[in-house]
N, CA and C atoms of all chains as a GROMACS GRO file, in nm:
protein
  618
    1UNK      N    1   0.085  -0.120   0.000
    1UNK     CA    2   0.000   0.000   0.000
    1UNK      C    3   0.088   0.125   0.000
    2UNK      N    4   0.049   0.226  -0.075
    2UNK     CA    5   0.123   0.352  -0.074
    2UNK      C    6   0.028   0.466  -0.036
    3UNK      N    7   0.089   0.569   0.022
    3UNK     CA    8   0.011   0.687   0.058
    3UNK      C    9   0.067   0.806  -0.017
    4UNK      N   10  -0.021   0.884  -0.077
    4UNK     CA   11   0.017   1.010  -0.139
    4UNK      C   12  -0.024   1.120  -0.042
    5UNK      N   13   0.075   1.193   0.009
    5UNK     CA   14   0.046   1.306   0.097
    5UNK      C   15   0.054   1.435   0.018
    6UNK      N   16  -0.042   1.523   0.040
    6UNK     CA   17  -0.043   1.655  -0.021
    6UNK      C   18  -0.042   1.754   0.096
    7UNK      N   19   0.070   1.826   0.108
    7UNK     CA   20   0.092   1.913   0.225
    7UNK      C   21   0.091   2.058   0.181
    8UNK      N   22   0.002   2.138   0.239
    8UNK     CA   23  -0.009   2.280   0.205
    8UNK      C   24   0.062   2.361   0.311
    9UNK      N   25   0.178   2.421   0.277
    9UNK     CA   26   0.256   2.494   0.378
    9UNK      C   27   0.178   2.611   0.438
   10UNK      N   28   0.201   2.632   0.565
   10UNK     CA   29   0.137   2.743   0.638
   10UNK      C   30   0.223   2.869   0.624
   11UNK      N   31   0.240   2.913   0.500
   11UNK     CA   32   0.323   3.031   0.475
   11UNK      C   33   0.251   3.157   0.519
   12UNK      N   34   0.328   3.261   0.558
   12UNK     CA   35   0.264   3.390   0.589
   12UNK      C   36   0.189   3.439   0.465
   13UNK      N   37   0.067   3.484   0.483
   13UNK     CA   38  -0.013   3.534   0.372
   13UNK      C   39  -0.086   3.426   0.294
   14UNK      N   40  -0.066   3.301   0.333
   14UNK     CA   41  -0.133   3.193   0.259
   14UNK      C   42  -0.282   3.191   0.291
   15UNK      N   43  -0.359   3.147   0.193
   15UNK     CA   44  -0.504   3.135   0.209
   15UNK      C   45  -0.545   2.992   0.178
   16UNK      N   46  -0.656   2.947   0.237
   16UNK     CA   47  -0.707   2.813   0.209
   16UNK      C   48  -0.857   2.812   0.237
   17UNK      N   49  -0.935   2.780   0.134
   17UNK     CA   50  -1.081   2.774   0.146
   17UNK      C   51  -1.121   2.629   0.176
   18UNK      N   52  -1.132   2.596   0.306
   18UNK     CA   53  -1.162   2.458   0.344
   18UNK      C   54  -1.300   2.413   0.297
   19UNK      N   55  -1.394   2.508   0.294
   19UNK     CA   56  -1.529   2.471   0.248
   19UNK      C   57  -1.525   2.424   0.102
   20UNK      N   58  -1.459   2.501   0.017
   20UNK     CA   59  -1.448   2.460  -0.124
   20UNK      C   60  -1.374   2.327  -0.136
   21UNK      N   61  -1.266   2.316  -0.058
   21UNK     CA   62  -1.181   2.196  -0.066
   21UNK      C   63  -1.261   2.070  -0.034
   22UNK      N   64  -1.338   2.075   0.076
   22UNK     CA   65  -1.413   1.957   0.120
   22UNK      C   66  -1.538   1.931   0.035
   23UNK      N   67  -1.600   2.039  -0.016
   23UNK     CA   68  -1.728   2.019  -0.084
   23UNK      C   69  -1.713   2.007  -0.235
   24UNK      N   70  -1.602   2.058  -0.292
   24UNK     CA   71  -1.586   2.054  -0.438
   24UNK      C   72  -1.459   1.979  -0.480
   25UNK      N   73  -1.344   2.022  -0.427
   25UNK     CA   74  -1.218   1.966  -0.478
   25UNK      C   75  -1.204   1.818  -0.445
   26UNK      N   76  -1.217   1.783  -0.319
   26UNK     CA   77  -1.193   1.643  -0.282
   26UNK      C   78  -1.296   1.547  -0.343
   27UNK      N   79  -1.425   1.583  -0.350
   27UNK     CA   80  -1.518   1.495  -0.421
   27UNK      C   81  -1.480   1.475  -0.568
   28UNK      N   82  -1.426   1.582  -0.631
   28UNK     CA   83  -1.382   1.569  -0.771
   28UNK      C   84  -1.262   1.473  -0.780
   29UNK      N   85  -1.167   1.488  -0.687
   29UNK     CA   86  -1.052   1.396  -0.685
   29UNK      C   87  -1.100   1.252  -0.667
   30UNK      N   88  -1.190   1.233  -0.573
   30UNK     CA   89  -1.244   1.099  -0.544
   30UNK      C   90  -1.309   1.038  -0.669
   31UNK      N   91  -1.383   1.121  -0.739
   31UNK     CA   92  -1.452   1.072  -0.858
   31UNK      C   93  -1.352   1.038  -0.969
   32UNK      N   94  -1.250   1.122  -0.984
   32UNK     CA   95  -1.149   1.097  -1.090
   32UNK      C   96  -1.064   0.974  -1.058
   33UNK      N   97  -1.032   0.951  -0.931
   33UNK     CA   98  -0.946   0.838  -0.894
   33UNK      C   99  -1.023   0.706  -0.900
   34UNK      N  100  -1.154   0.712  -0.881
   34UNK     CA  101  -1.236   0.593  -0.891
   34UNK      C  102  -1.195   0.485  -0.793
   35UNK      N  103  -1.205   0.359  -0.838
   35UNK     CA  104  -1.181   0.245  -0.748
   35UNK      C  105  -1.034   0.232  -0.709
   36UNK      N  106  -0.944   0.302  -0.778
   36UNK     CA  107  -0.802   0.295  -0.741
   36UNK      C  108  -0.776   0.357  -0.604
   37UNK      N  109  -0.862   0.452  -0.564
   37UNK     CA  110  -0.846   0.522  -0.437
   37UNK      C  111  -0.901   0.436  -0.324
   38UNK      N  112  -0.814   0.399  -0.230
   38UNK     CA  113  -0.852   0.305  -0.124
   38UNK      C  114  -0.886   0.374   0.007
   39UNK      N  115  -0.869   0.504   0.012
   39UNK     CA  116  -0.902   0.578   0.134
   39UNK      C  117  -0.845   0.716   0.126
   40UNK      N  118  -0.906   0.811   0.198
   40UNK     CA  119  -0.848   0.945   0.201
   40UNK      C  120  -0.884   1.014   0.330
   41UNK      N  121  -0.794   1.105   0.371
   41UNK     CA  122  -0.816   1.186   0.491
   41UNK      C  123  -0.774   1.329   0.460
   42UNK      N  124  -0.837   1.422   0.530
   42UNK     CA  125  -0.801   1.564   0.522
   42UNK      C  126  -0.788   1.616   0.665
   43UNK      N  127  -0.673   1.673   0.697
   43UNK     CA  128  -0.648   1.726   0.831
   43UNK      C  129  -0.616   1.874   0.822
   44UNK      N  130  -0.675   1.952   0.912
   44UNK     CA  131  -0.651   2.096   0.917
   44UNK      C  132  -0.559   2.128   1.034
   45UNK      N  133  -0.446   2.191   1.006
   45UNK     CA  134  -0.347   2.219   1.108
   45UNK      C  135  -0.400   2.304   1.222
   46UNK      N  136  -0.370   2.264   1.345
   46UNK     CA  137  -0.409   2.339   1.464
   46UNK      C  138  -0.287   2.407   1.527
   47UNK      N  139  -0.183   2.329   1.554
   47UNK     CA  140  -0.062   2.388   1.612
   47UNK      C  141   0.059   2.298   1.583
   48UNK      N  142   0.173   2.345   1.630
   48UNK     CA  143   0.298   2.274   1.602
   48UNK      C  144   0.336   2.176   1.711
   49UNK      N  145   0.237   2.120   1.779
   49UNK     CA  146   0.263   2.018   1.879
   49UNK      C  147   0.239   2.068   2.020
   50UNK      N  148   0.267   2.195   2.042
   50UNK     CA  149   0.242   2.255   2.173
   50UNK      C  150   0.148   2.373   2.154
   51UNK      N  151   0.059   2.397   2.252
   51UNK     CA  152  -0.035   2.509   2.241
   51UNK      C  153   0.040   2.639   2.215
   52UNK      N  154  -0.012   2.721   2.124
   52UNK     CA  155   0.050   2.851   2.096
   52UNK      C  156   0.155   2.848   1.988
   53UNK      N  157   0.194   2.728   1.942
   53UNK     CA  158   0.290   2.720   1.832
   53UNK      C  159   0.212   2.710   1.700
   54UNK      N  160   0.280   2.739   1.590
   54UNK     CA  161   0.217   2.739   1.458
   54UNK      C  162   0.233   2.604   1.390
   55UNK      N  163   0.127   2.554   1.330
   55UNK     CA  164   0.138   2.433   1.248
   55UNK      C  165   0.223   2.463   1.125
   56UNK      N  166   0.309   2.370   1.084
   56UNK     CA  167   0.392   2.390   0.966
   56UNK      C  168   0.309   2.386   0.838
   57UNK      N  169   0.196   2.316   0.844
   57UNK     CA  170   0.111   2.302   0.725
   57UNK      C  171  -0.033   2.341   0.760
   58UNK      N  172  -0.095   2.414   0.670
   58UNK     CA  173  -0.236   2.450   0.689
   58UNK      C  174  -0.322   2.325   0.679
   59UNK      N  175  -0.290   2.242   0.581
   59UNK     CA  176  -0.370   2.122   0.554
   59UNK      C  177  -0.276   2.009   0.512
   60UNK      N  178  -0.305   1.888   0.561
   60UNK     CA  179  -0.235   1.768   0.515
   60UNK      C  180  -0.341   1.668   0.470
   61UNK      N  181  -0.334   1.632   0.344
   61UNK     CA  182  -0.428   1.536   0.287
   61UNK      C  183  -0.355   1.407   0.256
   62UNK      N  184  -0.421   1.295   0.275
   62UNK     CA  185  -0.358   1.168   0.237
   62UNK      C  186  -0.453   1.084   0.154
   63UNK      N  187  -0.396   1.020   0.053
   63UNK     CA  188  -0.471   0.934  -0.040
   63UNK      C  189  -0.401   0.799  -0.046
   64UNK      N  190  -0.477   0.692  -0.028
   64UNK     CA  191  -0.420   0.557  -0.028
   64UNK      C  192  -0.446   0.485  -0.160
   65UNK      N  193  -0.343   0.417  -0.209
   65UNK     CA  194  -0.353   0.337  -0.331
   65UNK      C  195  -0.281   0.204  -0.307
   66UNK      N  196  -0.314   0.105  -0.389
   66UNK     CA  197  -0.248  -0.025  -0.374
   66UNK      C  198  -0.100  -0.019  -0.408
   67UNK      N  199  -0.062   0.066  -0.503
   67UNK     CA  200   0.076   0.068  -0.550
   67UNK      C  201   0.104   0.201  -0.619
   68UNK      N  202   0.231   0.232  -0.641
   68UNK     CA  203   0.269   0.352  -0.716
   68UNK      C  204   0.208   0.346  -0.856
   69UNK      N  205   0.210   0.228  -0.916
   69UNK     CA  206   0.156   0.212  -1.051
   69UNK      C  207   0.005   0.243  -1.054
   70UNK      N  208  -0.066   0.194  -0.954
   70UNK     CA  209  -0.211   0.218  -0.948
   70UNK      C  210  -0.239   0.368  -0.932
   71UNK      N  211  -0.156   0.435  -0.851
   71UNK     CA  212  -0.171   0.581  -0.834
   71UNK      C  213  -0.146   0.652  -0.965
   72UNK      N  214  -0.036   0.618  -1.032
   72UNK     CA  215   0.000   0.690  -1.155
   72UNK      C  216  -0.104   0.665  -1.265
   73UNK      N  217  -0.153   0.541  -1.274
   73UNK     CA  218  -0.256   0.510  -1.374
   73UNK      C  219  -0.382   0.593  -1.352
   74UNK      N  220  -0.418   0.612  -1.226
   74UNK     CA  221  -0.541   0.686  -1.196
   74UNK      C  222  -0.519   0.836  -1.206
   75UNK      N  223  -0.401   0.883  -1.158
   75UNK     CA  224  -0.379   1.026  -1.143
   75UNK      C  225  -0.340   1.096  -1.273
   76UNK      N  226  -0.249   1.037  -1.350
   76UNK     CA  227  -0.190   1.111  -1.461
   76UNK      C  228  -0.294   1.161  -1.562
   77UNK      N  229  -0.395   1.079  -1.598
   77UNK     CA  230  -0.494   1.131  -1.694
   77UNK      C  231  -0.577   1.248  -1.638
   78UNK      N  232  -0.584   1.258  -1.504
   78UNK     CA  233  -0.666   1.363  -1.441
   78UNK      C  234  -0.581   1.476  -1.384
   79UNK      N  235  -0.449   1.465  -1.399
   79UNK     CA  236  -0.359   1.558  -1.330
   79UNK      C  237  -0.387   1.704  -1.366
   80UNK      N  238  -0.405   1.733  -1.494
   80UNK     CA  239  -0.422   1.873  -1.536
   80UNK      C  240  -0.547   1.933  -1.474
   81UNK      N  241  -0.656   1.855  -1.473
   81UNK     CA  242  -0.781   1.907  -1.419
   81UNK      C  243  -0.772   1.927  -1.267
   82UNK      N  244  -0.711   1.830  -1.199
   82UNK     CA  245  -0.699   1.840  -1.052
   82UNK      C  246  -0.608   1.957  -1.015
   83UNK      N  247  -0.494   1.966  -1.081
   83UNK     CA  248  -0.400   2.074  -1.047
   83UNK      C  249  -0.455   2.210  -1.088
   84UNK      N  250  -0.534   2.214  -1.195
   84UNK     CA  251  -0.594   2.340  -1.239
   84UNK      C  252  -0.697   2.394  -1.142
   85UNK      N  253  -0.747   2.306  -1.054
   85UNK     CA  254  -0.847   2.348  -0.955
   85UNK      C  255  -0.782   2.412  -0.831
   86UNK      N  256  -0.652   2.390  -0.812
   86UNK     CA  257  -0.585   2.435  -0.688
   86UNK      C  258  -0.600   2.585  -0.663
   87UNK      N  259  -0.583   2.672  -0.765
   87UNK     CA  260  -0.595   2.816  -0.738
   87UNK      C  261  -0.734   2.858  -0.691
   88UNK      N  262  -0.834   2.770  -0.707
   88UNK     CA  263  -0.970   2.804  -0.660
   88UNK      C  264  -0.981   2.797  -0.508
   89UNK      N  265  -0.887   2.731  -0.440
   89UNK     CA  266  -0.901   2.722  -0.293
   89UNK      C  267  -0.775   2.762  -0.216
   90UNK      N  268  -0.662   2.782  -0.284
   90UNK     CA  269  -0.543   2.823  -0.209
   90UNK      C  270  -0.448   2.901  -0.298
   91UNK      N  271  -0.361   2.980  -0.234
   91UNK     CA  272  -0.258   3.054  -0.308
   91UNK      C  273  -0.119   2.995  -0.281
   92UNK      N  274  -0.113   2.878  -0.215
   92UNK     CA  275   0.017   2.815  -0.193
   92UNK      C  276   0.028   2.687  -0.276
   93UNK      N  277   0.150   2.656  -0.318
   93UNK     CA  278   0.175   2.533  -0.394
   93UNK      C  279   0.192   2.418  -0.294
   94UNK      N  280   0.115   2.310  -0.310
   94UNK     CA  281   0.130   2.198  -0.218
   94UNK      C  282   0.261   2.121  -0.243
   95UNK      N  283   0.313   2.062  -0.135
   95UNK     CA  284   0.424   1.968  -0.145
   95UNK      C  285   0.362   1.828  -0.153
   96UNK      N  286   0.397   1.755  -0.259
   96UNK     CA  287   0.341   1.620  -0.278
   96UNK      C  288   0.450   1.518  -0.245
   97UNK      N  289   0.410   1.413  -0.178
   97UNK     CA  290   0.504   1.306  -0.144
   97UNK      C  291   0.434   1.172  -0.157
   98UNK      N  292   0.502   1.076  -0.219
   98UNK     CA  293   0.454   0.938  -0.226
   98UNK      C  294   0.536   0.855  -0.128
   99UNK      N  295   0.469   0.778  -0.044
   99UNK     CA  296   0.536   0.700   0.059
   99UNK      C  297   0.485   0.557   0.058
  100UNK      N  298   0.570   0.467   0.107
  100UNK     CA  299   0.529   0.329   0.130
  100UNK      C  300   0.476   0.317   0.271
  101UNK      N  301   0.359   0.258   0.287
  101UNK     CA  302   0.300   0.239   0.419
  101UNK      C  303   0.373   0.123   0.487
  102UNK      N  304   0.439   0.153   0.600
  102UNK     CA  305   0.519   0.052   0.671
  102UNK      C  306   0.446  -0.002   0.793
  103UNK      N  307   0.352   0.075   0.847
  103UNK     CA  308   0.279   0.034   0.967
  103UNK      C  309   0.144   0.103   0.965
  104UNK      N  310  -1.188   1.418   1.635
  104UNK     CA  311  -1.064   1.338   1.627
  104UNK      C  312  -0.949   1.428   1.583
  105UNK      N  313  -0.834   1.409   1.642
  105UNK     CA  314  -0.718   1.488   1.600
  105UNK      C  315  -0.606   1.391   1.558
  106UNK      N  316  -0.521   1.442   1.470
  106UNK     CA  317  -0.407   1.363   1.424
  106UNK      C  318  -0.279   1.438   1.458
  107UNK      N  319  -0.185   1.366   1.516
  107UNK     CA  320  -0.052   1.421   1.541
  107UNK      C  321   0.040   1.365   1.433
  108UNK      N  322   0.092   1.453   1.350
  108UNK     CA  323   0.187   1.411   1.246
  108UNK      C  324   0.328   1.440   1.292
  109UNK      N  325   0.416   1.344   1.272
  109UNK     CA  326   0.558   1.361   1.303
  109UNK      C  327   0.631   1.339   1.170
  110UNK      N  328   0.691   1.450   1.120
  110UNK     CA  329   0.750   1.448   0.986
  110UNK      C  330   0.901   1.462   0.998
  111UNK      N  331   0.973   1.366   0.944
  111UNK     CA  332   1.120   1.367   0.948
  111UNK      C  333   1.172   1.417   0.814
  112UNK      N  334   1.228   1.541   0.812
  112UNK     CA  335   1.272   1.599   0.684
  112UNK      C  336   1.381   1.514   0.617
  113UNK      N  337   1.375   1.510   0.486
  113UNK     CA  338   1.473   1.436   0.406
  113UNK      C  339   1.591   1.526   0.376
  114UNK      N  340   1.660   1.572   0.482
  114UNK     CA  341   1.773   1.663   0.463
  114UNK      C  342   1.894   1.586   0.408
  115UNK      N  343   1.981   1.657   0.332
  115UNK     CA  344   2.105   1.592   0.288
  115UNK      C  345   2.183   1.547   0.411
  116UNK      N  346   2.235   1.425   0.409
  116UNK     CA  347   2.312   1.373   0.520
  116UNK      C  348   2.229   1.315   0.634
  117UNK      N  349   2.095   1.322   0.618
  117UNK     CA  350   2.011   1.269   0.726
  117UNK      C  351   2.014   1.116   0.725
  118UNK      N  352   1.996   1.059   0.846
  118UNK     CA  353   1.993   0.913   0.861
  118UNK      C  354   1.862   0.876   0.930
  119UNK      N  355   1.817   0.752   0.905
  119UNK     CA  356   1.695   0.704   0.971
  119UNK      C  357   1.700   0.553   0.975
  120UNK      N  358   1.696   0.497   1.095
  120UNK     CA  359   1.700   0.352   1.114
  120UNK      C  360   1.557   0.300   1.125
  121UNK      N  361   1.499   0.262   1.010
  121UNK     CA  362   1.360   0.220   1.007
  121UNK      C  363   1.339   0.093   1.089
  122UNK      N  364   1.436   0.005   1.093
  122UNK     CA  365   1.420  -0.118   1.171
  122UNK      C  366   1.402  -0.086   1.319
  123UNK      N  367   1.489   0.000   1.371
  123UNK     CA  368   1.477   0.040   1.513
  123UNK      C  369   1.344   0.111   1.536
  124UNK      N  370   1.309   0.199   1.445
  124UNK     CA  371   1.187   0.279   1.461
  124UNK      C  372   1.064   0.189   1.472
  125UNK      N  373   1.054   0.090   1.382
  125UNK     CA  374   0.935   0.004   1.380
  125UNK      C  375   0.937  -0.100   1.492
  126UNK      N  376   1.056  -0.146   1.529
  126UNK     CA  377   1.061  -0.258   1.625
  126UNK      C  378   1.079  -0.210   1.769
  127UNK      N  379   1.132  -0.090   1.790
  127UNK     CA  380   1.155  -0.042   1.927
  127UNK      C  381   1.080   0.088   1.958
  128UNK      N  382   1.102   0.190   1.873
  128UNK     CA  383   1.048   0.322   1.910
  128UNK      C  384   0.895   0.324   1.907
  129UNK      N  385   0.837   0.283   1.797
  129UNK     CA  386   0.691   0.293   1.786
  129UNK      C  387   0.618   0.202   1.885
  130UNK      N  388   0.665   0.080   1.911
  130UNK     CA  389   0.600   0.000   2.017
  130UNK      C  390   0.609   0.069   2.154
  131UNK      N  391   0.720   0.138   2.181
  131UNK     CA  392   0.733   0.210   2.308
  131UNK      C  393   0.632   0.324   2.313
  132UNK      N  394   0.619   0.400   2.201
  132UNK     CA  395   0.520   0.508   2.196
  132UNK      C  396   0.380   0.452   2.220
  133UNK      N  397   0.349   0.342   2.152
  133UNK     CA  398   0.217   0.279   2.163
  133UNK      C  399   0.188   0.241   2.309
  134UNK      N  400   0.289   0.185   2.375
  134UNK     CA  401   0.270   0.141   2.514
  134UNK      C  402   0.252   0.262   2.605
  135UNK      N  403   0.328   0.369   2.583
  135UNK     CA  404   0.318   0.489   2.667
  135UNK      C  405   0.184   0.560   2.647
  136UNK      N  406   0.134   0.562   2.522
  136UNK     CA  407   0.009   0.634   2.495
  136UNK      C  408  -0.112   0.557   2.544
  137UNK      N  409  -0.100   0.425   2.549
  137UNK     CA  410  -0.207   0.342   2.602
  137UNK      C  411  -0.336   0.358   2.522
  138UNK      N  412  -0.449   0.354   2.592
  138UNK     CA  413  -0.580   0.354   2.528
  138UNK      C  414  -0.612   0.487   2.463
  139UNK      N  415  -0.537   0.593   2.496
  139UNK     CA  416  -0.564   0.724   2.433
  139UNK      C  417  -0.533   0.721   2.284
  140UNK      N  418  -0.441   0.633   2.244
  140UNK     CA  419  -0.400   0.625   2.103
  140UNK      C  420  -0.503   0.544   2.024
  141UNK      N  421  -0.566   0.608   1.926
  141UNK     CA  422  -0.676   0.545   1.853
  141UNK      C  423  -0.632   0.487   1.718
  142UNK      N  424  -0.506   0.505   1.682
  142UNK     CA  425  -0.457   0.450   1.556
  142UNK      C  426  -0.324   0.511   1.523
  143UNK      N  427  -0.241   0.440   1.446
  143UNK     CA  428  -0.115   0.501   1.405
  143UNK      C  429  -0.070   0.442   1.272
  144UNK      N  430   0.002   0.524   1.196
  144UNK     CA  431   0.059   0.482   1.068
  144UNK      C  432   0.202   0.534   1.059
  145UNK      N  433   0.284   0.460   0.984
  145UNK     CA  434   0.422   0.501   0.956
  145UNK      C  435   0.443   0.486   0.806
  146UNK      N  436   0.482   0.594   0.740
  146UNK     CA  437   0.506   0.592   0.596
  146UNK      C  438   0.650   0.630   0.566
  147UNK      N  439   0.711   0.557   0.475
  147UNK     CA  440   0.850   0.583   0.434
  147UNK      C  441   0.849   0.649   0.297
  148UNK      N  442   0.908   0.769   0.288
  148UNK     CA  443   0.906   0.845   0.164
  148UNK      C  444   0.970   0.772   0.047
  149UNK      N  445   0.903   0.774  -0.066
  149UNK     CA  446   0.956   0.713  -0.190
  149UNK      C  447   1.000   0.820  -0.289
  150UNK      N  448   0.912   0.915  -0.316
  150UNK     CA  449   0.947   1.022  -0.409
  150UNK      C  450   0.856   1.143  -0.387
  151UNK      N  451   0.882   1.247  -0.464
  151UNK     CA  452   0.809   1.372  -0.449
  151UNK      C  453   0.688   1.382  -0.539
  152UNK      N  454   0.630   1.269  -0.574
  152UNK     CA  455   0.508   1.268  -0.653
  152UNK      C  456   0.531   1.216  -0.794
  153UNK      N  457   0.649   1.246  -0.848
  153UNK     CA  458   0.684   1.195  -0.981
  153UNK      C  459   0.810   1.110  -0.968
  154UNK      N  460   0.820   1.003  -1.047
  154UNK     CA  461   0.940   0.918  -1.042
  154UNK      C  462   1.066   1.002  -1.060
  155UNK      N  463   1.168   0.973  -0.980
  155UNK     CA  464   1.295   1.044  -0.995
  155UNK      C  465   1.305   1.169  -0.912
  156UNK      N  466   1.194   1.214  -0.851
  156UNK     CA  467   1.199   1.330  -0.763
  156UNK      C  468   1.223   1.282  -0.619
  157UNK      N  469   1.269   1.374  -0.534
  157UNK     CA  470   1.300   1.339  -0.394
  157UNK      C  471   1.179   1.365  -0.305
  158UNK      N  472   1.152   1.273  -0.213
  158UNK     CA  473   1.049   1.297  -0.112
  158UNK      C  474   1.097   1.407  -0.017
  159UNK      N  475   1.007   1.495   0.022
  159UNK     CA  476   1.043   1.603   0.115
  159UNK      C  477   1.071   1.549   0.255
  160UNK      N  478   1.011   1.433   0.286
  160UNK     CA  479   1.028   1.375   0.420
  160UNK      C  480   1.070   1.229   0.409
  161UNK      N  481   1.165   1.190   0.492
  161UNK     CA  482   1.206   1.049   0.493
  161UNK      C  483   1.094   0.963   0.547
  162UNK      N  484   1.029   1.012   0.653
  162UNK     CA  485   0.924   0.935   0.720
  162UNK      C  486   0.815   1.032   0.765
  163UNK      N  487   0.690   0.990   0.749
  163UNK     CA  488   0.576   1.064   0.804
  163UNK      C  489   0.496   0.967   0.891
  164UNK      N  490   0.485   0.999   1.018
  164UNK     CA  491   0.411   0.915   1.112
  164UNK      C  492   0.286   0.989   1.154
  165UNK      N  493   0.177   0.917   1.173
  165UNK     CA  494   0.056   0.982   1.223
  165UNK      C  495  -0.001   0.903   1.340
  166UNK      N  496  -0.050   0.977   1.437
  166UNK     CA  497  -0.108   0.920   1.559
  166UNK      C  498  -0.245   0.984   1.580
  167UNK      N  499  -0.347   0.903   1.601
  167UNK     CA  500  -0.483   0.954   1.618
  167UNK      C  501  -0.524   0.953   1.766
  168UNK      N  502  -0.588   1.063   1.807
  168UNK     CA  503  -0.642   1.075   1.943
  168UNK      C  504  -0.781   1.136   1.934
  169UNK      N  505  -0.859   1.118   2.041
  169UNK     CA  506  -0.994   1.174   2.041
  169UNK      C  507  -0.994   1.326   2.044
  170UNK      N  508  -0.895   1.387   2.109
  170UNK     CA  509  -0.893   1.532   2.125
  170UNK      C  510  -0.751   1.578   2.157
  171UNK      N  511  -0.728   1.709   2.145
  171UNK     CA  512  -0.599   1.766   2.183
  171UNK      C  513  -0.571   1.736   2.331
  172UNK      N  514  -0.674   1.745   2.414
  172UNK     CA  515  -0.658   1.722   2.557
  172UNK      C  516  -0.616   1.576   2.583
  173UNK      N  517  -0.678   1.484   2.512
  173UNK     CA  518  -0.643   1.342   2.530
  173UNK      C  519  -0.498   1.316   2.488
  174UNK      N  520  -0.455   1.381   2.379
  174UNK     CA  521  -0.315   1.368   2.335
  174UNK      C  522  -0.222   1.424   2.442
  175UNK      N  523  -0.250   1.545   2.490
  175UNK     CA  524  -0.159   1.608   2.586
  175UNK      C  525  -0.153   1.529   2.716
  176UNK      N  526  -0.267   1.479   2.762
  176UNK     CA  527  -0.269   1.399   2.885
  176UNK      C  528  -0.182   1.275   2.871
  177UNK      N  529  -0.188   1.212   2.752
  177UNK     CA  530  -0.110   1.088   2.732
  177UNK      C  531   0.037   1.119   2.704
  178UNK      N  532   0.062   1.225   2.627
  178UNK     CA  533   0.198   1.249   2.578
  178UNK      C  534   0.289   1.317   2.678
  179UNK      N  535   0.239   1.421   2.745
  179UNK     CA  536   0.328   1.505   2.825
  179UNK      C  537   0.406   1.426   2.932
  180UNK      N  538   0.342   1.333   3.006
  180UNK     CA  539   0.420   1.257   3.106
  180UNK      C  540   0.528   1.169   3.043
  181UNK      N  541   0.512   1.134   2.915
  181UNK     CA  542   0.607   1.044   2.848
  181UNK      C  543   0.700   1.118   2.752
  182UNK      N  544   0.683   1.250   2.741
  182UNK     CA  545   0.753   1.326   2.637
  182UNK      C  546   0.905   1.313   2.647
  183UNK      N  547   0.960   1.324   2.767
  183UNK     CA  548   1.106   1.321   2.782
  183UNK      C  549   1.162   1.187   2.736
  184UNK      N  550   1.094   1.079   2.773
  184UNK     CA  551   1.144   0.947   2.736
  184UNK      C  552   1.132   0.924   2.584
  185UNK      N  553   1.018   0.965   2.528
  185UNK     CA  554   0.997   0.946   2.383
  185UNK      C  555   1.097   1.031   2.304
  186UNK      N  556   1.110   1.158   2.341
  186UNK     CA  557   1.201   1.246   2.267
  186UNK      C  558   1.347   1.205   2.288
  187UNK      N  559   1.378   1.151   2.407
  187UNK     CA  560   1.515   1.106   2.433
  187UNK      C  561   1.557   0.987   2.349
  188UNK      N  562   1.458   0.916   2.294
  188UNK     CA  563   1.487   0.799   2.210
  188UNK      C  564   1.519   0.838   2.066
  189UNK      N  565   1.483   0.960   2.027
  189UNK     CA  566   1.497   1.002   1.885
  189UNK      C  567   1.640   0.987   1.833
  190UNK      N  568   1.743   1.029   1.907
  190UNK     CA  569   1.880   1.017   1.853
  190UNK      C  570   1.923   0.872   1.827
  191UNK      N  571   1.847   0.773   1.881
  191UNK     CA  572   1.882   0.633   1.856
  191UNK      C  573   1.846   0.589   1.714
  192UNK      N  574   1.760   0.665   1.644
  192UNK     CA  575   1.723   0.621   1.508
  192UNK      C  576   1.737   0.728   1.400
  193UNK      N  577   1.761   0.854   1.440
  193UNK     CA  578   1.777   0.955   1.335
  193UNK      C  579   1.863   1.070   1.383
  194UNK      N  580   1.922   1.142   1.289
  194UNK     CA  581   1.998   1.263   1.324
  194UNK      C  582   1.924   1.391   1.281
  195UNK      N  583   1.796   1.378   1.242
  195UNK     CA  584   1.718   1.498   1.209
  195UNK      C  585   1.610   1.522   1.313
  196UNK      N  586   1.579   1.648   1.336
  196UNK     CA  587   1.472   1.684   1.429
  196UNK      C  588   1.339   1.676   1.355
  197UNK      N  589   1.243   1.601   1.408
  197UNK     CA  590   1.114   1.593   1.340
  197UNK      C  591   1.034   1.723   1.355
  198UNK      N  592   0.949   1.747   1.254
  198UNK     CA  593   0.850   1.854   1.261
  198UNK      C  594   0.721   1.791   1.313
  199UNK      N  595   0.668   1.844   1.421
  199UNK     CA  596   0.545   1.790   1.478
  199UNK      C  597   0.429   1.884   1.448
  200UNK      N  598   0.316   1.826   1.416
  200UNK     CA  599   0.198   1.906   1.387
  200UNK      C  600   0.075   1.836   1.442
  201UNK      N  601  -0.012   1.914   1.507
  201UNK     CA  602  -0.141   1.863   1.553
  201UNK      C  603  -0.248   1.920   1.461
  202UNK      N  604  -0.334   1.834   1.411
  202UNK     CA  605  -0.437   1.875   1.315
  202UNK      C  606  -0.573   1.820   1.356
  203UNK      N  607  -0.676   1.889   1.310
  203UNK     CA  608  -0.812   1.840   1.327
  203UNK      C  609  -0.849   1.757   1.204
  204UNK      N  610  -0.900   1.637   1.227
  204UNK     CA  611  -0.940   1.550   1.116
  204UNK      C  612  -1.072   1.603   1.060
  205UNK      N  613  -1.072   1.645   0.932
  205UNK     CA  614  -1.190   1.704   0.870
  205UNK      C  615  -1.262   1.605   0.778
  206UNK      N  616  -1.190   1.505   0.730
  206UNK     CA  617  -1.248   1.406   0.638
  206UNK      C  618  -1.171   1.278   0.653
   0.00000   0.00000   0.00000
């Protein structure tokens, strides 16, 4: 199993429309990924571990797939449309990471 | 539900002993957190989204708790012991983030 993390940095001046993200963007991603998508989560940063500290990321999203190949097969045909939607909810570029689930 | 993410940056020269982490550190964390811990995952970075790119983080770990208060109650008494174990498996300081699970 692999996880694709999409991390939106909490840069000064950054904006993020969580309502649009949850009600429009993520349902569109889910529909485009189809059965290849095995699970997804969206987390909104609260703090940096201790009260009063800043979270490093405004939002961390995770998408589960069976394999890197399954992710690429599902994502690449939809990449332009998904990435083209990003400016509708944020002004920061997300950091994307593909990881192997170890535990 | 809240998620505590522990992100180990993929800095040049960084080291990470995944065997120790999975067989010693995470079981110790699990035991210290007890019933407050509602789930955990450990992901090992493969790439930055496209083949041949670098993952921003060597490892991303997530820990689920019912609330920030439940996390703090479980973590703070064990913090010194857990943090003191970090140099046994890595030479990078993790970035910690507490987030609210939205989806």
